[in-house]
Each structure stands twice: as structure tokens, then as C-alpha cells.
C-alpha positions in Angstrom: -4.1 -1.4 -19.3 -2.0 -3.7 -17.3 1.1 -2.3 -15.7 4.3 -3.6 -17.3 7.7 -4.0 -15.8 10.6 -3.2 -18.1 12.6 -6.4 -19.0 11.9 -10.0 -18.5 12.7 -11.8 -15.2 15.8 -13.8 -15.0 17.6 -11.9 -18.0 20.2 -10.4 -15.7 20.7 -6.8 -14.6 20.7 -3.7 -16.7 23.6 -2.5 -14.7 27.1 -3.6 -14.8 28.2 -4.3 -11.2 31.4 -6.0 -12.2 33.3 -2.8 -11.6 32.4 -2.7 -7.9 33.4 -5.4 -5.4 32.5 -5.2 -1.6 33.3 -7.8 1.1 29.8 -8.9 1.9 29.3 -12.1 3.8 25.9 -13.4 2.6 23.6 -15.6 4.8 23.6 -19.4 4.3 26.7 -19.0 2.0 24.4 -17.9 -0.9 26.0 -15.9 -3.8 23.8 -12.9 -3.7 26.3 -10.7 -5.3 24.5 -8.4 -7.9 25.0 -9.7 -11.3 25.6 -13.2 -10.3 23.5 -15.9 -12.0 21.9 -16.8 -8.6 21.1 -13.1 -7.7 19.4 -12.6 -11.0 17.4 -15.7 -10.9 16.1 -14.9 -7.4 15.5 -11.3 -8.5 13.4 -12.5 -11.5 11.2 -14.5 -9.2 10.4 -11.6 -7.0 9.8 -9.3 -10.0 7.4 -12.0 -11.5 5.3 -11.9 -8.5 5.3 -8.3 -8.2 4.3 -7.9 -11.8 1.3 -10.4 -11.6 0.0 -8.7 -8.5 0.4 -5.2 -9.9 -1.3 -6.1 -13.1 -4.5 -7.1 -11.0 -4.2 -3.9 -8.7 -3.8 -1.4 -11.6 -7.4 -2.5 -12.7 -8.6 -0.6 -9.5 -6.3 2.5 -10.0 -8.7 4.6 -12.4 -11.6 4.4 -9.8 -9.2 5.0 -6.9 -7.9 8.2 -8.8 -11.5 9.4 -9.1 -11.9 9.0 -5.3 -8.5 10.9 -4.8 -9.9 13.9 -7.0 -13.1 14.0 -5.0 -11.3 14.0 -1.5 -8.9 16.7 -2.9 -12.0 18.8 -4.0 -10.2 19.5 -7.4 -11.5 19.7 -10.9 -9.0 20.6 -13.8 -10.0 23.8 -15.2 -11.2 24.1 -18.8 -9.5 26.7 -21.0 -12.4 29.0 -20.7 -12.3 29.0 -16.9 -8.5 29.4 -17.0 -8.9 32.6 -19.0 -11.8 33.7 -16.6 -9.7 33.1 -13.5 -6.7 35.0 -14.9 -8.8 38.0 -15.6 -10.7 38.0 -12.4 -9.7 35.6 -9.6 -12.8 36.5 -7.5 -15.1 34.9 -10.0 -16.4 31.3 -9.1 -15.2 28.4 -11.2 -16.0 24.6 -11.1 -15.3 22.9 -7.9 -15.9 19.5 -6.2 -18.6 19.9 -3.6 -16.8 18.6 -0.6 -19.8 16.4 0.5 -17.9 12.9 0.3 -15.1 14.5 2.4 -17.6 15.4 5.0 -18.9 11.9 5.1 -15.3 10.5 5.3 -14.8 12.6 8.3 -17.9 11.4 10.0 -17.0 7.8 9.3 -13.4 8.2 10.4 -14.5 10.1 13.7 -16.8 7.1 14.7 -14.1 4.4 13.8 -11.4 6.5 15.7 -13.6 6.6 18.7 -14.3 2.8 18.5 -10.7 1.8 18.3 -8.7 4.4 20.2 -10.0 3.5 23.5 -7.4 3.1 26.0 -5.9 0.5 25.8 -6.1 0.0 22.1 -5.5 -3.8 22.5 -6.8 -5.8 25.3 -5.9 -9.4 26.4 -7.1 -11.9 28.9 -5.3 -14.9 30.3 -6.2 -18.5 29.3 -5.7 -20.0 32.7 -5.4 -18.8 36.3 -1.6 -18.8 36.1 -1.7 -16.4 33.1 -3.8 -13.6 34.6 -0.9 -11.7 36.1 1.4 -11.9 33.1 -1.5 -11.0 30.7 -2.2 -7.8 32.6 1.4 -6.8 32.4 1.5 -7.7 28.7 -1.4 -5.5 28.0 0.2 -2.5 29.7 3.7 -3.1 27.9 1.9 -3.1 24.5 -0.1 -0.1 25.5 3.3 1.7 26.3 4.5 0.7 22.8 1.4 2.1 21.1 2.0 5.5 22.8 5.8 5.4 21.9 5.4 4.5 18.3 2.3 6.6 17.6 0.3 3.4 16.4 -3.0 5.3 16.5 -1.7 7.5 13.6 -0.9 4.3 11.6 -4.3 2.8 12.3 -6.1 6.2 11.2 -4.4 5.8 7.9 -5.5 2.3 7.5 -9.0 3.1 8.4 -8.9 6.0 5.8 -7.6 3.8 3.2 -10.2 1.2 3.8 -13.1 3.5 3.4 -11.6 5.3 0.4 -10.2 2.5 -1.7 -11.7 -0.6 -0.1 -8.5 -2.1 1.4 -6.5 -0.8 4.2 -3.3 -2.9 4.7 -0.8 -2.4 7.5 2.4 -4.2 8.7 3.3 -4.6 12.3 7.0 -4.7 13.1 9.5 -4.5 15.9 11.4 -1.3 16.3 14.8 -0.7 18.0 16.1 2.8 18.7 19.8 3.4 19.6 21.1 6.4 21.2 22.9 7.7 24.2 21.9 7.2 27.8 23.2 9.3 30.7 25.2 7.4 33.4 25.9 8.9 36.8 29.2 8.1 38.5 30.6 9.3 42.0 34.3 9.4 42.7 35.4 9.6 46.4 39.0 10.6 47.0 41.0 10.9 50.3 43.6 13.6 51.0 46.6 13.4 53.0 44.9 14.4 56.2 42.3 11.7 55.7 39.5 13.8 54.5 37.0 12.8 51.9 36.0 14.7 48.7 33.2 13.6 46.4 32.9 14.4 42.6 29.9 13.5 40.5 30.0 13.2 36.8 27.5 12.3 34.1 28.6 10.3 31.0 26.7 9.3 27.9 26.9 5.8 26.8 25.5 4.4 23.6 22.9 1.9 24.1 19.5 0.7 23.2 17.1 3.3 24.4 13.8 1.9 23.2 12.4 -1.3 21.7 8.8 -2.2 21.1 6.0 -2.8 18.5 5.3 -0.4 15.6 2.7 -0.3 12.9 3.3 0.9 9.3 0.4 1.7 7.1 0.9 0.4 3.6 -0.3 2.6 0.6 -2.8 0.7 -1.4 -1.1 2.0 -4.6 2.1 0.2 -3.4 0.6 -2.9 -2.2 1.4 -6.2 -3.9 -0.8 -9.0 -2.6 -1.4 -12.4 -4.1 -4.2 -12.0 -6.4 -5.4 -15.5 -6.1 -6.9 -15.0 -2.6 -9.6 -12.4 -1.2 -8.5 -9.3 0.6 -9.1 -10.6 4.1 -7.4 -14.0 3.6 -3.8 -12.9 2.7 -2.5 -15.6 5.1 -3.7 -18.1 2.7 -1.9 -16.7 -0.2 1.8 -17.7 -1.4 3.2 -14.1 -1.1 2.5 -10.6 0.0 4.5 -7.4 -0.7 4.6 -3.6 -0.9 6.9 -0.8 -2.1 8.6 1.6 0.2 10.3 4.9 -0.5 13.5 5.0 1.5 16.8 6.8 1.0 20.3 5.6 0.7 21.7 7.1 4.0 18.9 5.4 6.1 19.7 2.1 4.3 23.5 2.4 4.9 22.8 3.0 8.6 20.4 0.1 8.9 23.0 -2.1 7.1 25.5 -1.4 9.8 23.3 -2.3 12.7 21.6 -5.3 11.2 24.3 -7.9 12.0 24.4 -9.2 8.4 20.5 -9.4 7.8 20.8 -6.3 5.3 23.4 -6.3 2.7 24.4 -5.0 -0.9 23.4 -1.4 -0.2 26.8 -0.1 -1.3 26.0 -1.4 -4.7 23.3 1.1 -5.1 25.6 3.9 -5.3 26.5 2.7 -8.8 22.8 3.1 -9.9 21.8 6.4 -11.7 18.1 5.8 -11.2 17.1 4.2 -7.8 13.4 4.2 -8.5 11.1 1.2 -8.9 8.9 0.5 -11.9 6.1 -0.1 -9.4 6.2 3.3 -7.6 5.6 5.9 -10.3 2.6 7.7 -11.6 -0.1 6.1 -9.3 -2.1 8.3 -7.1 -4.0 11.5 -7.7 -3.7 12.5 -4.0 -1.6 15.5 -4.6 -2.7 16.6 -7.9 -4.2 20.1 -6.8 -2.5 23.0 -7.9 0.6 21.4 -9.2 1.3 19.1 -6.2 2.8 15.6 -7.0 3.4 12.3 -5.4 6.6 12.4 -3.6 7.6 9.1 -5.3 7.7 11.1 -8.6 9.8 13.9 -7.4 12.7 15.0 -9.7 14.7 16.4 -6.7 18.5 15.4 -7.0 19.6 16.7 -3.5 18.4 13.5 -1.7 19.3 9.9 -2.6 15.8 8.2 -2.8 15.6 4.4 -3.0 12.5 2.3 -3.9 12.6 -1.0 -2.2 10.0 -4.0 -2.7 9.5 -6.0 0.5 7.9 -9.4 -0.2 7.2 -12.2 2.0 7.0 -15.5 0.1 5.9 -18.8 1.3 8.3 -21.2 -0.8 10.2 -24.5 -0.7 14.0 -23.7 0.0 15.1 -26.7 -2.0 13.3 -25.5 -5.1 14.6 -22.0 -4.7 18.3 -23.1 -3.9 18.0 -21.5 -0.5 18.2 -24.6 1.6 17.7 -28.3 1.8 14.2 -28.2 3.4 11.5 -29.7 1.2 8.6 -28.3 3.0 7.2 -24.6 2.7 8.8 -21.9 4.6 8.2 -18.1 4.9 10.9 -15.9 3.5 11.3 -12.1 3.4 13.2 -10.5 0.5 13.8 -6.9 -0.2 14.6 -5.7 -3.8 15.9 -2.3 -4.0 15.5 -0.1 -7.3 14.4 -3.3 -9.0 18.0 -4.3 -9.4 19.8 -5.2 -6.1 18.5 -7.8 -3.4 19.4 -6.1 -0.1 18.1 -8.8 2.2 17.0 -12.5 2.0 16.2 -14.3 5.2 13.8 -16.8 6.7 11.1 -15.3 8.8 11.3 -16.4 12.4 8.2 -14.9 13.8 6.6 -17.3 16.4 3.2 -16.7 15.2 4.1 -18.2 11.7 2.0 -15.6 9.8 2.8 -13.0 7.2 3.2 -9.8 9.3 0.5 -8.1 7.4 -3.3 -7.5 8.1 -5.9 -5.8 5.9 -9.1 -4.0 6.8 -11.7 -4.4 4.1 -15.1 -3.3 5.6 -17.0 -3.8 2.2 -15.4 -7.1 1.4 -17.6 -9.7 -0.4 -15.5 -12.7 0.9 -14.0 -13.3 -2.6 -12.5 -10.2 -4.3 -8.8 -9.5 -3.7 -9.6 -5.7 -4.1 -13.2 -5.0 -2.9 -14.9 -1.8 -3.7 -14.7 1.1 -1.2 -17.6 2.9 0.4 -16.6 6.3 -1.1 -16.4 4.5 -4.6 -20.1 3.6 -4.2 -21.0 7.3 -3.6 -19.0 8.7 -6.7 -21.9 8.6 -9.0 -24.0 10.7 -6.8 -21.1 12.9 -6.1 -20.5 13.5 -9.7 -24.2 14.4 -10.0 -24.0 16.7 -7.1 -21.1 18.5 -8.7 -22.8 19.0 -12.1 -25.9 20.5 -10.3 -23.9 22.9 -8.3 -21.3 23.9 -11.0 -24.0 24.4 -13.8 -25.9 26.7 -11.4 -22.8 28.7 -10.7 -21.9 28.9 -14.4 -25.5 30.0 -15.2 -25.3 32.7 -12.5 -21.8 33.9 -13.7 -23.4 34.3 -17.1 -26.6 36.1 -15.8 -24.7 38.7 -13.8 -22.9 39.7 -16.9 -25.0 42.4 -18.7 -25.8 41.1 -22.3 -27.1 43.6 -24.9 -28.4 43.7 -28.2 -27.1 46.8 -30.0 -27.2 48.4 -33.4 -23.5 49.0 -34.2 -24.5 51.5 -36.9 -26.3 53.9 -34.4 -23.9 53.4 -31.3 -20.2 54.0 -30.8 -19.5 50.3 -29.6 -16.0 51.3 -28.0 -18.1 53.5 -25.5 -20.3 50.6 -24.7 -17.5 48.2 -23.9 -15.9 50.6 -21.3 -16.4 48.8 -18.0 -15.9 51.9 -15.7 -18.9 53.4 -13.8 -20.2 56.8 -14.8 -19.3 56.2 -18.6 -20.6 58.3 -21.6 -21.9 56.3 -24.4 -22.1 58.5 -27.7 -24.4 57.8 -30.4 -23.0 57.9 -34.0 -24.1 60.8 -36.5 -26.9 58.8 -38.2 -28.7 58.4 -34.8 -28.6 62.0 -33.8 -32.0 63.4 -32.9 -33.8 59.9 -33.0 -33.7 59.3 -29.3 -31.9 56.5 -27.4 -34.8 54.1 -26.4 -34.3 51.7 -29.5 -30.6 52.0 -29.8 -29.6 49.4 -27.1 -31.9 46.6 -25.7 -30.9 44.3 -22.8 -31.3 40.5 -23.6 -33.8 38.7 -21.3 -31.9 35.9 -19.4 -33.9 33.0 -17.7 -32.2 31.1 -14.9 -33.0 27.5 -15.7 -30.8 26.1 -13.0 -32.4 27.9 -10.1 -33.8 24.7 -8.8 -30.5 22.9 -8.9 -29.5 23.8 -5.3 -32.9 22.5 -4.1 -32.4 19.3 -6.0 -28.9 18.9 -4.7 -30.4 18.4 -1.2 -32.1 15.3 -2.5 -28.8 14.0 -3.6 -27.2 14.6 -0.2 -30.0 12.9 1.5 -29.6 9.7 -0.6 -25.8 9.9 0.0 -26.4 10.0 3.7 -28.7 7.0 3.5 -26.2 5.1 1.5 -23.0 5.9 3.5 -24.6 5.5 7.0 -23.2 8.9 8.0 -26.3 10.9 8.3 -26.8 14.5 9.5 -26.7 13.5 13.2 -23.3 11.9 12.7 -22.0 14.9 11.0 -22.8 17.0 13.9 -26.0 18.8 12.4 -29.7 18.3 12.8 -32.6 18.0 10.5 -33.7 21.5 9.5 -36.9 20.9 7.3 -40.0 19.0 8.0 -43.6 19.6 9.1 -42.6 19.6 12.8 -39.8 20.4 14.9 -37.2 17.7 15.7 -38.3 15.7 18.7 -35.9 14.0 21.3 -37.3 10.6 20.3 -36.9 11.0 16.7 -33.1 12.3 17.2 -32.2 9.4 19.5 -33.9 6.9 17.3 -32.1 8.1 14.0 -28.8 8.4 15.7 -29.2 4.8 17.2 -29.9 3.5 13.7 -26.9 5.2 12.2 -24.6 4.0 15.1 -25.7 0.4 14.6 -24.8 0.5 10.7 -21.2 2.1 11.7 -20.9 -0.6 14.6 -21.1 -3.3 11.9 -18.4 -1.8 9.8 -16.2 -1.4 13.1 -16.9 -5.0 14.2 -15.7 -6.3 10.7 -12.6 -4.3 10.9 -12.0 -5.4 14.4 -12.0 -9.0 13.2 -10.1 -8.4 10.1 -7.4 -6.1 11.3 -7.2 -5.3 15.0 -7.4 -8.9 16.0 -4.5 -10.0 13.8 -2.5 -6.7 14.7 -3.1 -7.4 18.6 -2.1 -10.9 18.3 1.1 -10.2 16.3 2.0 -7.4 18.8 1.8 -9.9 21.6 3.9 -12.5 20.0 6.5 -10.0 18.9 6.8 -8.7 22.7 7.2 -12.1 24.1 9.7 -13.1 21.3 11.7 -9.9 20.8 11.7 -8.0 24.1 15.1 -8.1 25.6 15.1 -5.4 28.3 13.2 -4.8 31.5 10.8 -2.0 31.7 8.3 -0.3 33.9 4.5 0.0 33.3 1.9 2.0 35.1 -0.6 0.1 37.3 -3.5 2.4 36.4 -6.2 1.5 33.9 -8.1 -1.7 33.3 -8.1 -4.3 36.0 -6.5 -1.8 38.4 -8.1 -3.5 41.5 -6.6 -6.8 40.6 -3.1 -5.1 39.9 -3.5 -3.7 43.5 -4.2 -7.0 45.0 -1.2 -8.7 43.2 1.5 -6.0 43.3 0.4 -3.8 46.1 -0.2 -0.1 45.8 2.8 0.7 43.4 2.3 3.3 40.8 4.9 1.6 38.4 5.4 -2.1 38.2 8.7 -3.6 36.9 8.2 -6.1 34.0 10.9 -8.7 32.7 10.6 -10.7 29.5 10.1 -13.8 31.7 6.9 -12.3 33.2 5.3 -12.2 29.8 5.6 -15.9 29.0 1.9 -16.6 29.3 -1.0 -17.9 27.3 -3.5 -15.1 26.3 -6.6 -14.3 24.1 -7.0 -11.2 22.3 -10.2 -9.3 23.0 -11.9 -8.1 19.9 -13.8 -4.9 20.5 -17.5 -5.0 19.3 -17.2 -1.9 17.5 -19.1 0.4 19.9 -18.2 3.9 21.1 -18.4 5.3 24.6 -22.0 6.3 25.0 -23.0 5.1 21.7 -25.5 2.6 22.8 -26.3 4.2 26.2 -29.9 4.7 27.2 -31.3 6.9 30.0 -33.1 3.8 31.4 -29.7 3.0 32.9 -30.0 6.2 35.0 -33.4 5.3 36.1 -32.5 1.7 37.1 -29.7 3.3 39.1 -32.1 5.5 40.9 -34.6 2.6 41.6 -31.7 0.3 42.8 -30.3 3.0 45.0 -33.9 3.6 46.6 -34.4 -0.1 47.2 -32.9 -1.9 50.2 -33.5 -5.4 48.8 -32.0 -4.5 45.3 -29.2 -2.5 46.9 -28.1 -5.9 48.6 -28.3 -8.0 45.4 -26.6 -5.4 43.0 -23.1 -3.7 43.3 -24.2 -0.1 43.3 -20.7 1.2 42.7 -20.0 -1.0 39.7 -23.3 0.0 38.1 -22.5 3.7 38.8 -19.0 3.2 37.1 -20.6 1.5 34.0 -23.0 4.5 33.5 -20.1 6.9 34.0 -18.0 5.1 31.5 -20.7 4.9 29.0 -21.2 8.6 29.3 -17.4 9.2 28.5 -15.7 9.2 31.9 -12.2 7.7 31.5 -10.9 8.1 34.9 -13.6 7.0 37.3 -11.0 5.3 39.5 -9.6 8.7 40.4 -12.6 9.7 42.3 -12.9 6.5 44.5 -12.2 7.1 48.2 -8.8 6.1 49.6 -9.6 3.4 52.1 -6.3 4.3 54.1 -7.6 7.9 54.7 -11.0 6.7 56.0 -11.3 7.6 59.8 -13.3 5.0 61.8 -16.8 6.1 63.0 -18.2 4.9 66.2 -22.0 4.0 66.5 -24.3 2.0 68.7 -25.0 -1.5 68.1 -28.7 -0.9 67.1 -27.7 1.6 64.5 -24.9 -0.6 63.1 -27.2 -3.6 62.7 -29.7 -1.5 60.7 -26.9 -0.4 58.4 -25.8 -4.0 57.9 -29.5 -4.9 57.0 -29.3 -2.1 54.3 -26.0 -3.3 52.9 -24.1 0.0 53.8 -21.9 -2.0 56.4 -20.2 -5.3 56.1 -19.1 -7.4 59.1 -15.3 -7.7 59.5 -14.0 -10.7 57.4 -17.0 -11.0 55.5 
């Protein structure tokens, strides 16, 4: 059923804001006071786009809810199982067999290893004059990723992409203000001409950090243009999402925003600050009474739901300016009632600052299916096989008897205590006890269910690409033992399938985020900083800046042309073959090959593919090498072998 928003756009507010008046100065001399005609008209246009997007997105919610229940391994108990659990909590009940969760872990592990390599975003200069600045830019963005914990947001995006089919994320520029210590030294002279020094430390409020950040967008709260495919959001007319915030944060941001955020004080007049687009969506927290924090009934905090929406519009038609050509604007609508920001987007890249990872996209669908959704049918069958077997075993272990109530005291038979005495009734005295009670024969028709479930899991492995080797376990069955060649071949095929997923995500999401991070750094960085010289291109850095551990960087240094290097989706050691070790041994033992190939670079490549991250730390320090004297004949032989190089060569 399509999601409906209460009220029609453009009909005004349901709250009377005329009782409150605050001295806000709105941008571009616009009348954005809540309750005004222009404010309501603009609010209606935002809600119209949000509703049209939500009506399409809600068609996917039932399927997403099924994935949520699978990943939380939760099945609502039936009345019979509720009674059983209340009587004896040790007895097994219906569960979700957590095999889909195990595959999600395996897929996320591979993708994390593919994208969390240091540095996460790599750049190269376009021209020779851009090489130096690009190396500094890469290290500055690396520092931002560490400070703002960008890998955590990327992990959430990857998880959403696998579970729901789409993983949207929004890059931004973060500024943190606080107090910095400032040292001061005062020198005073006494009457005798002596000096005395006093040192003080004072704390001055200032900007303590600025840099790129990444926010993962909840797919349930995502509001894309439904007329474009998932990976082409830049071709749409709008894109938005809903964020849960609180009134205190918004008031603090309003003070430091230089007029970009306004009308927050009007939110105090609202009794309900929730958005119609942020309730009763996800089943992620359904287990054991948990609930989505957006649906909380807590009254001790002032929650505010805000719709953030980027719209490509013509200012003259929207009465926002005189331009007759499309411009990108950002609006924020809090509680579906109050516009708290409206400004033209001034990002130098000219894009919506949003990117989406959709590894199972078909090139056309706005909400493609997720990999875990494909497996839901098999997971449902697996749960049935397992739970039916558990239910049958639970029934079988309970003794079932056929009794003649005329001959036996039924209350004695019901007594569950051991060592009980069962008395016969008077008509049965003297007849014996062999025909009084007879146990009912029980046949376990589900005894093959567990064996059958292994076939289900094998098909799930084949479909998902996360086989047993990717999960960290080896094949157990088979006519022969697992061979080295079989393991390497199977694992190599699985890695190739996962590498395809990682390559698609790299082009869809990581490339756009890396490009926007670079543009934001060049455009918004205002303070000088320091970066470490270690890492990629360390030798070039040493040639340019000398042997400095930390290098100063100014915003002017980053004004260069660059290209984002898209990672191929491989992981360290994923495509490595022992043939490289054999080749290294052959080259090392051949004088002619040693002169043609760089032995150290070959060794560094092998060590890196095997997982070494700090190979540079093991290189010799040339400044500490002591000169060695040898005769001319021996020196010439070493030159012929390639072990010595003439001075100046």
C-alpha cells in the first residue's frame, strides 16, 4: 500500500505560528517565516517530491522487512510455543537458522578488506606539476578518514547494499569547534635589574578540526527521484533523506551557521516533531520488544525529524531568484512543518553530494534487489526443515501413552516426579499391569531434515558466492581428502565473483565519494595542517620534501588537477600465486635477469600481496651504511652482477 502523507501540499500549516515571532534574517530577502504563503508553497513542493519518492520506496519495504527478520534471527512465537516457553525455558522453539547472517559476514569481510586498504582513496596527478600537490592531497584526505571514522560509514553502506540492494551515503564537510591551549611567557624586571619568568596556559575557543566526513543513509529513510536508476542519481531532479536529530543540536548549529540555518526556535511550538516519513519502517529491532529509535515514545529528549532534500530547479519558477537556468538547492524541512534551511548548493563539483552502492543493479531499476533477498526463499526452506525437526523431536521425547482410565488412577500417571507410585483402581486389582498402560509408537519422519538442509546451504553458497572457504571452513565430505589444488582453485573462483561486486561498488560509490572528498578539501580547507610522509610514494616524497616525518600543507598546495584511482576490488593476497615466489628465486639466481629486473621491487610486491603493510620499515638506512673497501677486480665482478653501481650512474 502506498505511503500517504497527511494533508495536501500547499494547504498551509496545521500549527498556528502567528503567536510566536522571532527576528530571523532570511537569505535572499525571502519570506520564509512559518505560516507565510511563500513558506507553505515551498514546503508543499518539498513534501510532494518526498511523497512521490516514498510511494515507490514503500513497495520494497515488505521484502526488506523479511531480510531484517532473517538477519535478527527472530521468528514471532506462536501461542503454543509461548506457553511452552513459559513452562520450560530450556525447551527449543522455532528459530531462524543464521546461515544468511553467516554469508553476510563473509561478504562484508571481503569487501572491507578490498576497500579499507590504506589509503582508502588514492589519487594521481594529471600533469607533472600536479604530482607534488596530489601526494599531499591524498595524505590530507587519509587524515580526514581517520579523524571522522569514514570506514565505519562505508561498512554501513556496504551492509545496506548487500541486504537491501542499495547503500546510499552522503559526503560532507565537518567543522568542530573547541578550546585550544595557548602558551604565554611573561618576563618581568625587579628593582635590582633581575629577570623573572612566568609561564601560563590559557584556552582559546577556535576551530580544532575541519575535514571530510561520510554519513550512511538509512535505505528506509532514503528519498530518491523514482524516475532514474539507482546508480544514476546525478541524472535525477532531486534526492533526499530523513534524519533523526534533536532540538538542542539544531539550536547549536543555528548559532554557528551564519544564517544558513534558521527557524529552529519555531519548532518549540510543535508538540509532535516527528516526520510522517520516519515511522514504522524497519524490522531491524523487532526481536524481544526492541523498536526503531525513530518510533520511541520517550519524552525526556526533544527529537526532531528533518527531511534533507537537494533539488535541481529553476529559481525564477520557484520564486527564489531571477535565473532561468537550473540550479541545485538544498532544503531542510523539520517535522514536516518548518523549513530550517534553503540555500543554493555551491559545491565546485556541481553534483548532488550523494552516492549509491548497488552491486545487483540491472541498469534501470531505482531500487534493485539485494543479494540477501535472492536467498530468502532458500533461507525460509532451511528454517522449515530445521524447525520441523526440532518440533518433532520435542514431541517425541515427551512420553505418550494409551491408558484405560477405568483401570488406572490417572492423577498418579500425570505426576512428573521420578520414583512415583501409580495405583490401579479396584476393578483392575489382581489382573496384572501389562495391559493397563501402553506407550504409543512414534516415528520420526523428519530425521532426514538435517541431512537435507546441507543441500540447501550448498545451493545458498553457490548463489551468494560466499562458499565454505570464504567463511573460514573447509569441505568435510567427499570421497577423498581436500587437496591443496582443489582448495586454491575453489577459493580463487569465489574471490573472482566477489571481486566483481567490489569493482562495481568501486565505480558506483567509492569513485564518486573520492572525487567529492578531493573537491571539498580544495574548496573548504581553511587552515594549514601537517601530514605524515610515510605510505604510498614515500620515496618520491623524500626526494621532494627531504627526510621529514611530518610535512606542512597549506590550502594553496592542494590547488592541483588530479584523477581518482578506482580500486579493482582485489584484496591483499587474493590473487597471489606461489609462482611469484618461484620467479623471484629464478631471478635472484640469474645474473642476467638480476640486471634486467628490480629485485627489491619484485620482493616488495610479493610481500605486499602476502599482507605486509610496512615493507618500507625494513629497508636499510643509506645514511648508516659504512663504506667497504675492496680491490678493483672484485669490484668489477660485483658491477657485472648488478650488485654495485658506478658513482653517478
